[in-house]
VMD Tcl script that builds the backbone (N, CA, C; Angstrom):
set m [mol new atoms 300]
animate dup $m
set s [atomselect $m all]
$s set {name element resname resid chain x y z} {
  {N N MET 1 A 82.703 125.591 107.968}
  {CA C MET 1 A 81.891 124.758 106.942}
  {C C MET 1 A 82.805 123.655 106.443}
  {N N SER 2 A 83.949 124.059 106.177}
  {CA C SER 2 A 84.936 122.920 105.586}
  {C C SER 2 A 84.979 121.665 106.530}
  {N N GLY 3 A 84.963 122.020 107.861}
  {CA C GLY 3 A 85.048 120.906 108.767}
  {C C GLY 3 A 83.881 120.000 108.829}
  {N N ILE 4 A 82.624 120.546 108.459}
  {CA C ILE 4 A 81.528 119.666 108.283}
  {C C ILE 4 A 81.704 118.747 107.031}
  {N N ILE 5 A 82.128 119.519 105.920}
  {CA C ILE 5 A 82.342 118.512 104.690}
  {C C ILE 5 A 83.308 117.539 104.896}
  {N N TYR 6 A 84.466 117.785 105.621}
  {CA C TYR 6 A 85.570 116.992 105.747}
  {C C TYR 6 A 85.067 115.880 106.745}
  {N N GLY 7 A 84.325 116.128 107.607}
  {CA C GLY 7 A 83.702 115.287 108.517}
  {C C GLY 7 A 82.942 114.197 107.811}
  {N N LEU 8 A 81.938 114.573 106.947}
  {CA C LEU 8 A 81.176 113.694 106.103}
  {C C LEU 8 A 81.843 112.998 105.075}
  {N N TYR 9 A 82.700 113.566 104.415}
  {CA C TYR 9 A 83.661 112.875 103.649}
  {C C TYR 9 A 84.446 111.712 104.057}
  {N N GLU 10 A 85.011 111.989 105.376}
  {CA C GLU 10 A 85.713 111.081 106.002}
  {C C GLU 10 A 84.680 109.810 106.464}
  {N N GLN 11 A 83.535 110.130 106.949}
  {CA C GLN 11 A 82.480 109.173 107.315}
  {C C GLN 11 A 82.248 108.190 106.078}
  {N N ILE 12 A 81.958 109.005 104.939}
  {CA C ILE 12 A 81.686 108.008 103.785}
  {C C ILE 12 A 82.887 107.267 103.285}
  {N N ILE 13 A 83.969 107.765 103.247}
  {CA C ILE 13 A 85.200 107.002 102.833}
  {C C ILE 13 A 85.457 105.914 103.943}
  {N N ASN 14 A 85.434 106.160 105.158}
  {CA C ASN 14 A 85.522 105.202 106.169}
  {C C ASN 14 A 84.527 103.972 106.008}
  {N N GLY 15 A 83.351 104.315 105.606}
  {CA C GLY 15 A 82.302 103.521 105.730}
  {C C GLY 15 A 82.644 102.608 104.338}
  {N N ILE 16 A 83.004 103.180 103.201}
  {CA C ILE 16 A 83.372 102.444 102.122}
  {C C ILE 16 A 84.458 101.456 102.356}
  {N N ILE 17 A 85.470 101.974 103.039}
  {CA C ILE 17 A 86.767 101.088 103.323}
  {C C ILE 17 A 86.334 99.981 104.240}
  {N N LYS 18 A 85.672 100.291 105.251}
  {CA C LYS 18 A 85.141 99.336 106.286}
  {C C LYS 18 A 84.641 98.249 105.621}
  {N N GLU 19 A 83.602 98.565 104.702}
  {CA C GLU 19 A 82.715 97.639 103.882}
  {C C GLU 19 A 83.659 96.637 103.044}
  {N N ASN 20 A 84.417 97.209 102.372}
  {CA C ASN 20 A 85.378 96.544 101.578}
  {C C ASN 20 A 86.409 95.732 102.365}
  {N N LEU 21 A 86.886 96.224 103.448}
  {CA C LEU 21 A 87.890 95.481 104.280}
  {C C LEU 21 A 87.225 94.208 104.798}
  {N N ASN 22 A 85.907 94.299 104.993}
  {CA C ASN 22 A 85.329 93.124 105.465}
  {C C ASN 22 A 85.312 91.993 104.314}
  {N N LYS 23 A 85.410 92.349 103.280}
  {CA C LYS 23 A 85.579 91.366 102.037}
  {C C LYS 23 A 87.076 90.891 101.835}
  {N N VAL 24 A 87.958 91.569 102.290}
  {CA C VAL 24 A 89.266 91.218 102.221}
  {C C VAL 24 A 89.633 89.640 102.633}
  {N N ASP 25 A 90.481 89.025 101.896}
  {CA C ASP 25 A 90.895 87.673 102.015}
  {C C ASP 25 A 91.378 87.629 103.539}
  {N N GLN 26 A 90.860 86.722 104.300}
  {CA C GLN 26 A 91.066 86.543 105.763}
  {C C GLN 26 A 92.515 86.199 105.934}
  {N N GLU 27 A 93.174 85.655 104.989}
  {CA C GLU 27 A 94.562 85.395 105.196}
  {C C GLU 27 A 95.291 86.562 105.392}
  {N N LEU 28 A 94.722 87.717 104.932}
  {CA C LEU 28 A 95.569 89.006 105.231}
  {C C LEU 28 A 95.309 89.548 106.505}
  {N N VAL 29 A 94.427 89.050 107.387}
  {CA C VAL 29 A 94.154 89.550 108.552}
  {C C VAL 29 A 95.188 88.945 109.574}
  {N N ILE 30 A 95.825 89.875 110.296}
  {CA C ILE 30 A 96.722 89.235 111.428}
  {C C ILE 30 A 95.866 88.552 112.569}
  {N N LYS 31 A 96.032 87.329 112.728}
  {CA C LYS 31 A 95.217 86.544 113.674}
  {C C LYS 31 A 96.209 86.191 114.776}
  {N N ASP 32 A 97.652 86.151 114.761}
  {CA C ASP 32 A 98.564 85.828 115.673}
  {C C ASP 32 A 98.754 86.976 116.738}
  {N N THR 33 A 98.628 86.636 118.034}
  {CA C THR 33 A 98.528 87.606 119.053}
  {C C THR 33 A 99.896 87.459 119.970}
  {N N GLN 34 A 100.874 86.785 119.333}
  {CA C GLN 34 A 102.066 86.604 120.149}
  {C C GLN 34 A 102.764 87.940 120.209}
  {N N PRO 35 A 103.556 88.198 121.263}
  {CA C PRO 35 A 104.303 89.462 121.363}
  {C C PRO 35 A 105.280 89.585 120.251}
  {N N LEU 36 A 105.441 90.743 119.619}
  {CA C LEU 36 A 106.335 90.918 118.570}
  {C C LEU 36 A 107.678 91.358 119.138}
  {N N ASP 37 A 108.797 90.955 118.521}
  {CA C ASP 37 A 110.161 91.481 118.788}
  {C C ASP 37 A 110.122 92.864 118.504}
  {N N SER 38 A 110.619 93.696 119.331}
  {CA C SER 38 A 110.573 95.225 119.085}
  {C C SER 38 A 111.385 95.601 117.749}
  {N N ALA 39 A 112.521 94.720 117.475}
  {CA C ALA 39 A 113.215 95.033 116.276}
  {C C ALA 39 A 112.586 94.623 114.912}
  {N N GLU 40 A 111.786 93.648 115.013}
  {CA C GLU 40 A 111.133 93.002 113.919}
  {C C GLU 40 A 109.699 93.633 113.602}
  {N N TYR 41 A 109.056 94.242 114.623}
  {CA C TYR 41 A 107.639 94.694 114.298}
  {C C TYR 41 A 107.478 95.738 113.303}
  {N N PRO 42 A 108.444 96.734 112.940}
  {CA C PRO 42 A 108.138 97.701 111.970}
  {C C PRO 42 A 108.096 97.040 110.697}
  {N N ASN 43 A 108.887 95.991 110.439}
  {CA C ASN 43 A 108.966 95.290 109.037}
  {C C ASN 43 A 107.617 94.455 108.960}
  {N N ILE 44 A 107.372 93.763 110.152}
  {CA C ILE 44 A 106.007 92.865 110.047}
  {C C ILE 44 A 104.837 93.765 109.887}
  {N N LEU 45 A 104.574 94.938 110.559}
  {CA C LEU 45 A 103.501 95.813 110.286}
  {C C LEU 45 A 103.473 96.424 108.972}
  {N N ALA 46 A 104.547 96.787 108.522}
  {CA C ALA 46 A 104.809 97.487 107.194}
  {C C ALA 46 A 104.337 96.368 106.156}
  {N N ASP 47 A 104.729 95.031 106.102}
  {CA C ASP 47 A 104.414 93.972 105.162}
  {C C ASP 47 A 102.812 93.883 105.301}
  {N N TYR 48 A 102.291 93.886 106.529}
  {CA C TYR 48 A 100.747 93.663 106.776}
  {C C TYR 48 A 100.063 94.851 105.916}
  {N N LEU 49 A 100.546 96.073 106.227}
  {CA C LEU 49 A 99.946 97.266 105.630}
  {C C LEU 49 A 99.976 97.068 103.997}
  {N N THR 50 A 101.050 96.732 103.683}
  {CA C THR 50 A 101.359 96.545 102.101}
  {C C THR 50 A 100.201 95.627 101.601}
  {N N ARG 51 A 100.004 94.472 102.016}
  {CA C ARG 51 A 99.195 93.393 101.596}
  {C C ARG 51 A 97.679 94.087 101.741}
  {N N ILE 52 A 97.503 94.703 102.762}
  {CA C ILE 52 A 96.028 95.364 102.775}
  {C C ILE 52 A 95.845 96.317 101.825}
  {N N LEU 53 A 96.893 97.212 101.683}
  {CA C LEU 53 A 96.687 98.325 100.561}
  {C C LEU 53 A 96.704 97.740 99.146}
  {N N ARG 54 A 97.297 96.659 98.821}
  {CA C ARG 54 A 97.198 96.037 97.612}
  {C C ARG 54 A 95.772 95.571 97.481}
  {N N GLU 55 A 95.180 95.015 98.433}
  {CA C GLU 55 A 93.646 94.413 98.348}
  {C C GLU 55 A 92.862 95.668 98.133}
  {N N ILE 56 A 93.067 96.762 98.769}
  {CA C ILE 56 A 92.257 97.968 98.742}
  {C C ILE 56 A 92.342 98.495 97.306}
  {N N PHE 57 A 93.609 98.588 96.727}
  {CA C PHE 57 A 93.646 99.073 95.462}
  {C C PHE 57 A 92.862 98.262 94.425}
  {N N ASP 58 A 92.697 96.859 94.597}
  {CA C ASP 58 A 92.039 96.241 93.657}
  {C C ASP 58 A 90.608 96.655 93.622}
  {N N TYR 59 A 90.030 97.257 94.739}
  {CA C TYR 59 A 88.732 97.663 94.778}
  {C C TYR 59 A 88.565 99.040 94.131}
  {N N ILE 60 A 89.688 99.735 93.860}
  {CA C ILE 60 A 89.469 100.840 93.069}
  {C C ILE 60 A 89.575 100.612 91.601}
  {N N ASP 61 A 88.347 100.636 90.971}
  {CA C ASP 61 A 88.342 100.322 89.560}
  {C C ASP 61 A 87.442 101.088 88.898}
  {N N ASP 62 A 87.946 102.469 88.481}
  {CA C ASP 62 A 86.814 103.260 87.882}
  {C C ASP 62 A 87.440 103.631 86.539}
  {N N GLY 63 A 87.984 102.713 85.683}
  {CA C GLY 63 A 88.287 103.040 84.322}
  {C C GLY 63 A 89.344 104.068 84.130}
  {N N ASP 64 A 88.871 105.198 83.476}
  {CA C ASP 64 A 89.870 106.411 83.290}
  {C C ASP 64 A 90.536 106.985 84.444}
  {N N THR 65 A 89.949 106.830 85.578}
  {CA C THR 65 A 90.512 107.571 86.735}
  {C C THR 65 A 91.132 106.660 87.801}
  {N N ILE 66 A 91.216 105.536 87.392}
  {CA C ILE 66 A 91.859 104.269 88.334}
  {C C ILE 66 A 93.239 104.834 88.903}
  {N N VAL 67 A 94.185 105.247 87.989}
  {CA C VAL 67 A 95.430 105.646 88.524}
  {C C VAL 67 A 95.394 106.892 89.441}
  {N N ARG 68 A 94.571 107.896 88.888}
  {CA C ARG 68 A 94.519 109.075 89.779}
  {C C ARG 68 A 93.864 108.724 91.123}
  {N N ASP 69 A 92.811 107.781 91.054}
  {CA C ASP 69 A 92.113 107.554 92.263}
  {C C ASP 69 A 93.041 106.806 93.177}
  {N N ARG 70 A 93.867 106.045 92.832}
  {CA C ARG 70 A 94.774 105.187 93.718}
  {C C ARG 70 A 95.831 106.310 94.233}
  {N N VAL 71 A 96.379 107.136 93.424}
  {CA C VAL 71 A 97.341 108.148 93.912}
  {C C VAL 71 A 96.787 108.968 95.012}
  {N N ASN 72 A 95.463 109.552 94.769}
  {CA C ASN 72 A 94.846 110.365 95.725}
  {C C ASN 72 A 94.586 109.498 97.026}
  {N N LEU 73 A 94.256 108.185 96.968}
  {CA C LEU 73 A 94.174 107.467 98.188}
  {C C LEU 73 A 95.588 107.561 98.928}
  {N N CYS 74 A 96.534 107.264 98.145}
  {CA C CYS 74 A 97.980 107.262 98.786}
  {C C CYS 74 A 98.213 108.679 99.377}
  {N N ASN 75 A 97.978 109.763 98.684}
  {CA C ASN 75 A 98.182 111.071 99.167}
  {C C ASN 75 A 97.355 111.318 100.341}
  {N N GLY 76 A 96.102 110.797 100.525}
  {CA C GLY 76 A 95.258 110.942 101.589}
  {C C GLY 76 A 95.800 110.267 102.891}
  {N N ILE 77 A 96.409 109.077 102.715}
  {CA C ILE 77 A 97.027 108.307 103.710}
  {C C ILE 77 A 98.065 109.206 104.320}
  {N N LEU 78 A 98.996 109.618 103.347}
  {CA C LEU 78 A 100.277 110.347 103.764}
  {C C LEU 78 A 99.808 111.677 104.432}
  {N N GLN 79 A 98.733 112.330 103.848}
  {CA C GLN 79 A 98.258 113.467 104.506}
  {C C GLN 79 A 97.892 113.148 106.082}
  {N N TYR 80 A 97.094 112.034 106.272}
  {CA C TYR 80 A 96.785 111.788 107.581}
  {C C TYR 80 A 97.976 111.376 108.341}
  {N N ILE 81 A 99.046 110.813 108.060}
  {CA C ILE 81 A 100.237 110.656 108.754}
  {C C ILE 81 A 100.847 111.903 109.042}
  {N N ILE 82 A 100.994 112.848 108.199}
  {CA C ILE 82 A 101.565 114.306 108.522}
  {C C ILE 82 A 100.848 114.882 109.690}
  {N N GLU 83 A 99.422 114.896 109.462}
  {CA C GLU 83 A 98.688 115.521 110.479}
  {C C GLU 83 A 98.925 114.682 111.894}
  {N N CYS 84 A 99.083 113.422 111.890}
  {CA C CYS 84 A 99.232 112.827 113.150}
  {C C CYS 84 A 100.679 113.316 113.777}
  {N N ILE 85 A 101.606 113.426 112.889}
  {CA C ILE 85 A 102.880 113.737 113.374}
  {C C ILE 85 A 102.852 115.322 113.815}
  {N N GLN 86 A 102.239 116.133 113.114}
  {CA C GLN 86 A 102.075 117.532 113.566}
  {C C GLN 86 A 101.259 117.701 114.907}
  {N N LYS 87 A 100.356 116.783 115.185}
  {CA C LYS 87 A 99.393 116.727 116.388}
  {C C LYS 87 A 100.139 116.199 117.456}
  {N N GLY 88 A 101.057 115.301 117.160}
  {CA C GLY 88 A 101.638 114.442 118.219}
  {C C GLY 88 A 101.019 113.299 118.555}
  {N N ASN 89 A 100.112 112.716 117.659}
  {CA C ASN 89 A 99.213 111.628 118.001}
  {C C ASN 89 A 100.046 110.388 117.858}
  {N N PHE 90 A 99.747 109.242 118.223}
  {CA C PHE 90 A 100.305 107.899 118.192}
  {C C PHE 90 A 101.690 107.771 118.654}
  {N N GLY 91 A 102.047 108.671 119.638}
  {CA C GLY 91 A 103.397 108.665 120.091}
  {C C GLY 91 A 104.428 109.558 119.282}
  {N N PHE 92 A 103.963 110.100 118.231}
  {CA C PHE 92 A 104.830 111.034 117.441}
  {C C PHE 92 A 105.107 112.296 118.318}
  {N N GLN 93 A 106.263 112.748 118.408}
  {CA C GLN 93 A 106.626 113.912 119.183}
  {C C GLN 93 A 106.525 115.169 118.076}
  {N N LYS 94 A 105.723 116.078 118.649}
  {CA C LYS 94 A 105.667 117.241 117.821}
  {C C LYS 94 A 106.860 118.025 117.802}
  {N N ASP 95 A 107.061 118.719 116.542}
  {CA C ASP 95 A 108.265 119.452 116.388}
  {C C ASP 95 A 108.193 120.568 117.330}
  {N N VAL 96 A 109.456 120.693 117.970}
  {CA C VAL 96 A 109.577 121.823 119.167}
  {C C VAL 96 A 110.348 122.897 118.506}
  {N N VAL 97 A 109.757 124.125 118.494}
  {CA C VAL 97 A 110.558 125.258 118.101}
  {C C VAL 97 A 111.486 125.785 119.437}
  {N N VAL 98 A 112.583 125.858 119.279}
  {CA C VAL 98 A 113.474 126.326 120.252}
  {C C VAL 98 A 113.805 127.657 120.181}
  {N N LEU 99 A 113.341 128.665 120.940}
  {CA C LEU 99 A 113.557 129.999 121.039}
  {C C LEU 99 A 114.859 130.352 121.721}
  {N N THR 100 A 115.793 131.105 120.831}
  {CA C THR 100 A 117.007 131.524 121.536}
  {C C THR 100 A 116.980 133.081 121.972}
}
mol reanalyze $m
mol bondsrecalc $m
mol representation Tube
mol addrep $m
């Protein structure tokens, strides 16, 4: 049952984020398709995500719960990253238990 609720929740959140990202200042959207130097791309992508997250945080404006909502969003993003690492998604290598 929790899988269904999680799926619905994800769909709702993804819809809200997608709707609001469409409103994001177009200057924040990467338009350059030149190849990135492998040493530079982690910083470039991190800066890109930082700008996007700042814009997203501006959309979270619910008075008394604004700080909690922003922290919850950060925690949700971090939880997603943890799940990707654990599953080995996006090139993450799963932790391997070595039996001796």
